[in-house]
C-alpha positions as CSV (number, residue, x, y, z in Angstrom):
1,M,99.3,107.8,118.6
2,S,100.6,104.3,117.8
3,Q,101.0,103.0,114.3
4,L,98.4,100.4,115.0
5,A,95.8,102.9,116.1
6,L,95.8,104.9,112.9
7,P,94.7,102.1,110.6
8,R,91.9,101.3,113.0
9,I,90.7,104.9,113.0
10,L,90.8,105.1,109.2
11,T,88.9,101.8,109.1
12,V,86.2,103.2,111.4
13,L,85.9,106.4,109.3
14,L,85.7,104.4,106.1
15,V,82.9,102.1,107.5
16,S,81.0,105.2,108.8
17,S,81.1,106.9,105.5
18,L,79.7,103.8,103.8
19,L,77.0,103.2,106.5
20,P,74.2,105.2,104.9
21,A,74.5,103.4,101.6
22,A,74.7,100.0,103.3
23,L,71.7,101.0,105.6
24,F,69.5,101.6,102.6
25,A,70.9,98.9,100.3
26,Q,68.0,97.2,98.5
27,E,67.4,93.5,98.1
28,D,66.1,92.1,94.8
29,R,62.5,91.1,95.1
30,I,62.3,89.2,91.8
31,L,63.8,85.8,92.5
32,G,64.7,83.6,89.5
33,E,63.7,84.0,85.9
34,I,60.5,85.8,84.7
35,D,58.2,83.2,83.1
36,G,55.9,84.9,80.7
37,Q,53.6,81.7,80.6
38,R,52.8,81.9,84.3
39,T,50.7,85.0,84.7
40,V,48.4,86.6,87.2
41,V,45.7,89.3,86.8
42,L,46.3,92.8,88.1
43,K,43.2,94.4,89.7
44,G,42.1,98.0,89.4
45,N,43.4,98.8,85.9
46,V,40.1,99.1,84.0
47,H,38.7,102.6,83.6
48,P,35.3,103.1,85.2
49,R,33.9,104.3,81.8
50,A,35.1,101.3,79.8
51,Q,31.7,99.7,80.0
52,A,29.9,97.3,77.7
53,Q,27.1,99.8,77.1
54,F,29.7,102.1,75.5
55,D,31.6,99.5,73.5
56,E,32.1,100.1,69.8
57,G,34.4,97.2,69.0
58,P,38.1,96.5,69.0
59,V,40.7,98.9,67.7
60,D,43.0,98.2,64.8
61,P,45.5,95.6,66.1
62,A,48.3,97.8,64.5
63,M,47.2,100.8,66.5
64,K,50.2,102.2,68.4
65,L,49.8,103.2,72.1
66,N,52.4,105.9,72.9
67,Y,54.0,106.3,76.3
68,V,52.3,103.6,78.3
69,T,53.9,103.2,81.7
70,L,54.4,100.1,83.8
71,T,54.3,101.5,87.4
72,L,56.1,99.8,90.3
73,K,55.3,99.9,94.0
74,T,57.2,100.1,97.2
75,S,57.4,97.2,99.6
76,A,55.5,97.3,102.9
77,G,58.7,98.1,104.8
78,Q,59.8,100.8,102.3
79,Q,56.3,102.5,102.6
80,Q,56.6,102.6,106.4
81,D,60.0,104.2,106.1
82,L,58.7,106.7,103.5
83,D,55.7,107.6,105.7
84,R,58.1,108.2,108.6
85,L,60.5,110.3,106.5
86,L,57.7,112.5,105.1
87,T,56.6,113.4,108.6
88,E,60.2,114.1,109.7
89,L,60.8,116.3,106.7
90,Q,58.1,118.6,108.0
91,D,59.0,118.5,111.7
92,P,61.3,121.4,112.8
93,F,62.5,119.3,115.7
94,S,63.6,116.4,113.5
95,P,67.2,116.0,112.3
96,N,65.7,115.3,108.8
97,F,63.8,118.6,108.7
98,R,63.8,119.8,105.1
99,K,66.6,117.5,104.1
100,W,65.1,116.8,100.7
101,L,66.1,113.8,98.6
102,T,67.3,113.7,95.0
103,P,65.4,111.3,92.7
104,E,68.3,108.9,93.0
105,Q,68.3,109.0,96.8
106,Y,64.5,108.3,96.7
107,A,65.1,105.4,94.3
108,D,67.7,103.8,96.5
109,R,65.5,103.9,99.6
110,F,61.9,103.5,98.3
111,A,61.8,102.1,94.8
112,S,62.8,98.9,92.9
113,S,66.4,97.7,93.0
114,P,68.6,98.2,89.9
115,G,68.6,94.4,89.5
116,D,64.8,94.1,89.6
117,L,64.4,97.0,87.2
118,A,66.8,95.4,84.7
119,K,64.8,92.1,84.8
120,I,61.5,93.9,84.2
121,V,63.0,95.9,81.2
122,A,64.4,92.7,79.8
123,W,61.0,91.0,80.0
124,M,59.2,94.0,78.4
125,K,61.7,93.9,75.5
126,S,61.2,90.2,75.0
127,A,57.4,90.9,74.8
128,G,58.1,93.2,71.8
129,F,57.5,96.5,73.7
130,D,59.6,99.5,72.6
131,V,61.0,100.7,75.9
132,I,61.4,104.5,76.0
133,S,62.9,105.2,79.4
134,T,63.0,104.3,83.0
135,A,62.3,106.8,85.8
136,R,65.1,108.4,87.8
137,G,63.2,107.4,90.9
138,R,62.9,103.8,89.5
139,R,59.1,103.8,89.9
140,W,58.1,103.3,86.3
141,V,59.1,102.2,82.8
142,A,57.7,104.0,79.8
143,F,57.1,102.1,76.5
144,N,55.3,102.1,73.2
145,A,53.3,99.1,72.0
146,T,50.7,98.1,69.4
147,A,47.3,96.9,70.5
148,Q,48.2,93.5,69.3
149,Q,51.4,93.4,71.4
150,I,49.3,94.5,74.4
151,K,46.8,91.7,73.8
152,Q,49.6,89.0,73.5
153,A,51.7,90.1,76.4
154,L,49.1,91.5,78.9
155,H,46.1,89.4,77.8
156,T,43.7,92.3,77.5
157,E,42.1,93.7,74.4
158,I,42.1,97.4,73.5
159,R,38.6,98.5,72.4
160,H,36.8,101.6,71.4
161,Y,34.2,103.2,73.7
162,R,31.9,106.1,72.9
163,V,31.1,108.1,76.0
164,N,29.2,111.5,75.9
165,G,29.6,111.6,72.2
166,E,33.4,111.2,72.3
167,L,35.2,108.1,71.0
168,H,37.9,106.7,73.3
169,F,40.0,103.6,73.6
170,A,40.6,101.5,76.7
171,N,41.6,98.0,77.8
172,A,38.4,96.0,78.2
173,T,39.6,93.7,81.0
174,E,42.3,93.7,83.7
175,P,45.8,93.1,82.3
176,S,48.0,90.2,83.4
177,V,51.7,90.1,84.1
178,P,54.1,87.3,84.9
179,E,53.6,85.8,88.3
180,A,57.1,86.8,89.4
181,L,56.3,90.5,88.8
182,Q,53.1,90.7,90.8
183,P,54.7,91.8,94.1
184,M,56.5,94.6,92.2
185,V,53.8,96.0,89.9
186,L,51.3,98.6,90.8
187,G,49.7,98.7,87.4
188,F,49.6,100.2,83.9
189,L,48.8,103.8,82.9
190,G,48.2,104.8,79.3
191,L,46.1,101.8,78.2
192,D,43.2,104.2,77.8
193,D,42.8,107.8,76.7
194,F,40.2,108.9,79.3
195,H,41.9,112.0,80.6
196,A,41.2,114.4,83.5
197,R,39.2,117.5,82.6
198,R,40.5,120.9,81.8
199,I,39.2,124.0,83.7
200,R,36.5,125.5,81.6
201,N,36.0,128.8,83.3
202,A,39.4,130.4,82.7
203,E,39.2,134.1,82.5
204,R,41.6,136.1,80.3
205,P,43.0,139.2,82.1
206,L,42.0,142.3,80.2
207,V,42.5,146.1,80.5
208,T,40.1,148.2,82.5
209,N,37.4,149.4,80.1
210,G,34.8,152.0,81.2
211,N,32.9,150.7,84.3
212,T,34.1,147.2,83.8
213,H,37.3,146.3,85.7
214,T,39.2,143.1,85.2
215,M,42.4,142.0,86.8
216,A,45.9,143.0,85.7
217,P,49.1,141.9,87.5
218,G,49.5,145.4,89.1
219,D,45.9,145.1,90.4
220,F,46.7,141.8,92.0
221,A,49.8,143.3,93.7
222,T,47.7,146.1,95.1
223,I,44.8,144.1,96.2
224,Y,46.9,141.5,98.1
225,D,49.6,143.9,99.2
226,M,52.4,142.2,97.2
227,G,54.4,145.4,97.0
228,A,55.9,144.8,100.4
229,V,56.9,141.3,99.4
230,Y,58.6,142.5,96.2
231,R,60.4,145.3,98.1
232,S,61.8,142.8,100.5
233,G,63.5,141.1,97.6
234,L,61.1,138.1,97.3
235,T,60.4,137.8,93.5
236,G,60.9,134.0,93.0
237,A,64.5,134.5,92.0
238,G,66.3,131.2,92.0
239,L,63.2,129.1,92.0
240,K,61.4,127.2,89.2
241,I,57.7,126.8,88.7
242,A,56.5,123.9,86.5
243,I,53.2,124.5,84.7
244,I,51.7,121.1,83.6
245,D,49.6,120.8,80.4
246,R,48.7,118.4,77.6
247,S,49.2,121.0,74.8
248,N,52.1,123.0,73.4
249,L,52.4,126.7,74.1
250,K,52.7,129.9,72.0
251,V,55.6,131.7,73.6
252,S,54.7,134.8,71.6
253,E,51.5,135.1,73.6
254,F,53.4,134.9,76.8
255,E,55.8,137.6,75.6
256,Q,52.8,139.8,74.5
257,F,51.3,139.5,78.0
258,R,54.5,140.6,79.7
259,S,55.0,143.4,77.3
260,T,51.4,144.7,77.6
261,F,51.4,144.8,81.4
262,G,55.1,145.7,81.9
263,V,56.1,142.5,83.6
264,G,59.7,141.6,83.6
265,G,61.3,138.1,83.5
266,S,62.3,135.6,81.0
267,D,60.5,133.3,78.5
268,P,59.2,130.0,79.8
269,Q,61.3,126.9,79.2
270,L,59.3,124.4,77.1
271,V,59.8,120.7,78.0
272,L,58.1,118.1,75.8
273,V,58.4,114.8,77.7
274,P,61.0,112.8,75.8
275,G,59.5,109.9,73.9
276,S,56.0,111.4,73.8
277,T,54.4,113.0,70.8
278,D,53.9,116.7,70.5
279,P,50.1,117.3,71.1
280,G,50.1,120.7,69.3
281,I,48.2,123.8,70.3
282,P,44.4,123.7,70.5
283,S,42.2,126.7,69.8
284,D,41.0,126.8,73.4
285,N,44.4,127.0,75.0
286,L,43.3,129.8,77.4
287,E,44.1,127.8,80.6
288,S,47.7,127.1,79.5
289,N,48.2,130.8,78.8
290,L,46.5,131.8,82.0
291,D,48.6,129.6,84.3
292,T,51.9,130.4,82.5
293,Q,51.4,134.1,82.2
294,W,50.1,134.7,85.8
295,A,52.7,132.5,87.4
296,G,55.4,134.5,85.6
297,A,53.6,137.8,86.5
298,L,53.4,137.2,90.2
299,A,56.8,135.6,90.6
300,P,58.7,137.6,87.9
301,G,62.1,136.3,89.2
302,A,61.2,132.7,88.9
303,Q,61.9,130.5,85.9
304,I,58.7,129.1,84.4
305,V,59.1,125.5,83.1
306,Y,56.2,124.5,80.9
307,V,56.1,120.7,80.8
308,F,53.7,119.0,78.4
309,A,52.7,115.7,76.7
310,P,49.5,114.3,75.2
311,S,48.5,113.3,78.8
312,E,48.7,115.6,81.7
313,W,49.6,112.6,83.9
314,T,52.6,111.9,81.7
315,A,53.8,115.5,82.1
316,V,53.3,115.8,85.8
317,S,54.9,112.4,86.7
318,Y,57.9,113.3,84.5
319,A,58.3,116.8,86.0
320,I,58.4,115.3,89.5
321,D,60.6,112.4,88.6
322,Q,63.1,114.7,86.9
323,N,62.9,117.2,89.8
324,L,62.3,120.0,87.3
325,A,60.9,122.6,89.7
326,Q,60.2,123.3,93.4
327,V,56.6,124.1,92.6
328,V,54.3,122.1,90.2
329,S,51.0,123.5,89.1
330,L,48.3,121.3,87.6
331,S,45.0,122.8,86.3
332,Y,43.1,119.5,85.5
333,Y,40.7,117.7,87.7
334,L,39.2,114.3,87.8
335,C,36.4,113.3,90.2
336,E,37.3,110.4,92.5
337,L,34.5,108.2,91.2
338,L,36.0,108.2,87.7
339,A,39.6,107.4,88.8
340,S,40.7,103.8,88.7
341,T,42.3,102.2,91.8
342,V,45.6,102.0,90.0
343,F,45.5,105.7,88.9
344,T,44.6,106.8,92.4
345,G,47.5,104.8,93.9
346,N,49.9,106.3,91.3
347,I,48.9,109.8,92.1
348,Q,49.7,109.4,95.7
349,A,53.0,107.6,95.0
350,V,54.2,110.3,92.7
351,A,53.0,113.0,95.1
352,Q,54.9,111.4,98.0
353,Q,58.1,111.2,95.9
354,G,57.6,114.9,95.1
355,N,57.2,115.8,98.8
356,A,60.3,113.8,99.7
357,Q,62.2,115.9,97.1
358,G,60.8,119.2,98.5
359,I,58.3,119.8,95.7
360,T,55.0,121.6,96.4
361,W,52.3,120.2,94.1
362,L,49.3,122.5,93.6
363,A,46.2,121.3,91.8
364,C,42.9,123.1,91.0
365,S,39.9,122.1,93.0
366,G,37.7,122.3,89.9
367,D,35.0,124.3,88.2
368,A,31.8,122.7,89.4
369,G,32.1,122.3,93.1
370,A,31.3,118.7,94.1
371,E,29.7,118.1,90.7
372,G,32.9,117.3,88.9
373,C,31.7,113.9,87.8
374,D,29.0,115.5,85.6
375,P,29.7,115.6,81.9
376,S,28.9,119.3,81.7
377,D,29.4,122.1,84.2
378,F,26.8,124.6,85.5
379,S,23.8,122.7,84.2
380,G,21.6,124.1,87.0
381,K,20.8,120.6,88.2
382,P,22.1,118.8,91.3
383,A,24.9,116.3,90.8
384,T,23.6,113.6,88.5
385,H,26.7,111.5,88.5
386,G,27.5,111.5,92.2
387,V,29.1,114.0,94.6
388,S,32.8,113.9,94.5
389,P,35.9,116.1,94.8
390,S,38.9,115.8,92.4
391,I,41.2,112.9,93.1
392,Y,44.1,115.3,92.7
393,T,43.0,117.7,95.4
394,A,41.8,114.8,97.7
395,T,45.3,113.3,97.7
396,P,46.8,114.4,101.1
397,E,50.2,115.2,99.6
398,I,48.8,117.6,97.0
399,T,47.6,121.1,97.9
400,G,44.2,121.8,96.5
401,V,43.7,125.4,95.3
402,G,40.2,126.9,95.1
403,G,39.1,130.4,93.9
404,T,37.3,133.5,95.1
405,T,35.1,136.1,93.5
406,F,34.9,139.8,94.4
407,T,31.8,141.1,96.3
408,E,32.1,144.8,95.6
409,G,28.5,145.8,96.3
410,N,28.3,149.7,96.2
411,G,31.9,150.2,97.4
412,V,34.5,152.1,95.4
413,Y,37.5,149.9,94.8
414,W,38.8,151.0,91.4
415,G,40.2,154.2,90.1
416,P,39.5,155.6,86.6
417,A,40.5,153.6,83.5
418,N,44.1,154.4,82.5
419,G,45.0,152.1,79.6
420,Y,46.8,149.0,80.8
421,A,47.9,150.6,84.1
422,P,46.6,149.1,87.4
423,T,43.5,150.8,88.8
424,A,42.7,148.8,92.0
425,L,42.8,151.1,95.0
426,G,43.3,148.4,97.7
427,Y,41.8,145.2,99.0
428,I,38.4,144.2,97.6
429,P,36.0,142.1,99.6
430,E,35.7,138.5,98.3
431,T,33.9,135.3,98.9
432,A,34.4,131.7,97.9
433,W,33.7,131.0,94.3
434,V,30.6,128.7,94.2
435,G,32.1,126.5,91.6
436,S,35.5,126.1,93.2
437,G,35.7,122.5,94.2
438,G,34.5,120.7,97.3
439,G,33.1,117.5,98.6
440,Y,34.1,114.7,100.9
441,S,36.7,112.2,99.8
442,T,35.7,108.6,99.7
443,V,39.3,107.5,99.4
444,Y,41.2,109.4,102.1
445,S,40.4,110.2,105.7
446,T,41.4,113.5,107.2
447,P,45.2,113.8,106.7
448,A,47.7,114.7,109.5
């Protein structure tokens, strides 16, 4: 080999190694300075229930809104590239099959450029907002602000609304942003406190008592033949499951569950979203316990990561952006008709980021079938507020999970009571639970 040929080969190798970074290099989309005096209105940011008929006046101007997020969107070209990649990641014949991205790789291909993000943060600070953090995936900026600061910078007033006897706050009109930001901004989340609903029909697993049999972890393993799975060595070891909630958790109750039913494993890792306030532990925290305890019972080798904040959305978007687990479980539901356009778009954007990172997002289908928009479940009346599925389960990139109920009839499926020991004898016939979600989406067509 000649002395001249070697430098040429080294040059080719160097260029080849830099090609992927150059291929996905981002161009700034914000040109010039951000002029806060030239603003445009962002559509789709008013909650459907922030209506004049519910209005109870403005909030205190000094009221502090914690962990509001300015969310950013991909360009048309980036979205086409992302849609193509999401298909390839699931195609066994594609060279990209299951080649999951890190949040930083996602950011470099499908999010805002570092330069644009820096300009946005600088504008937010100049408006007086207390910037908490920016996303690893560069899709949002979290901040604190008073109602007065929101009014001055975003030109919308935060007002009180009383809906179904509960007092809420929300922005009364669409917010505005500097004209230079419009192509970048999807919208704002956290300008209101209308949250998704918690599952109300959670059942606490109890010991078999007389003729009444209720599920214990050992019963589940027997009914669904999990023993063979465990014996093959599949226990969830090496994996993490993120349980999403908007309340704190009593680890002592988790430990009591495991001790009572003889379930191994470690305590859950508690993660309060940095910058958010601790929501505390409510008295009706059954769903948080149910999800955490049973995820740990059925996958005893997995690490449970309990991610929480005052808003379940804050918690789930943080868990996915930080890549905290391979599986994310959310037991909240919100009917499509009560989801703002911006919220719907953000759900899909975060879900797509999660899919690109190899995350399976599971969401409950609900308690009341297609009547999830009604203020109370199981009223015995047909849907009075429209027929609608949960926007979480309607989103194509999220797996909706329903439920079943046993139909034992006169069959013998349980052995005699024996303390806390499993008593199920084998598979028990079941049927779909009548309240377990449903309905046709008005937002999405049939996914691929």
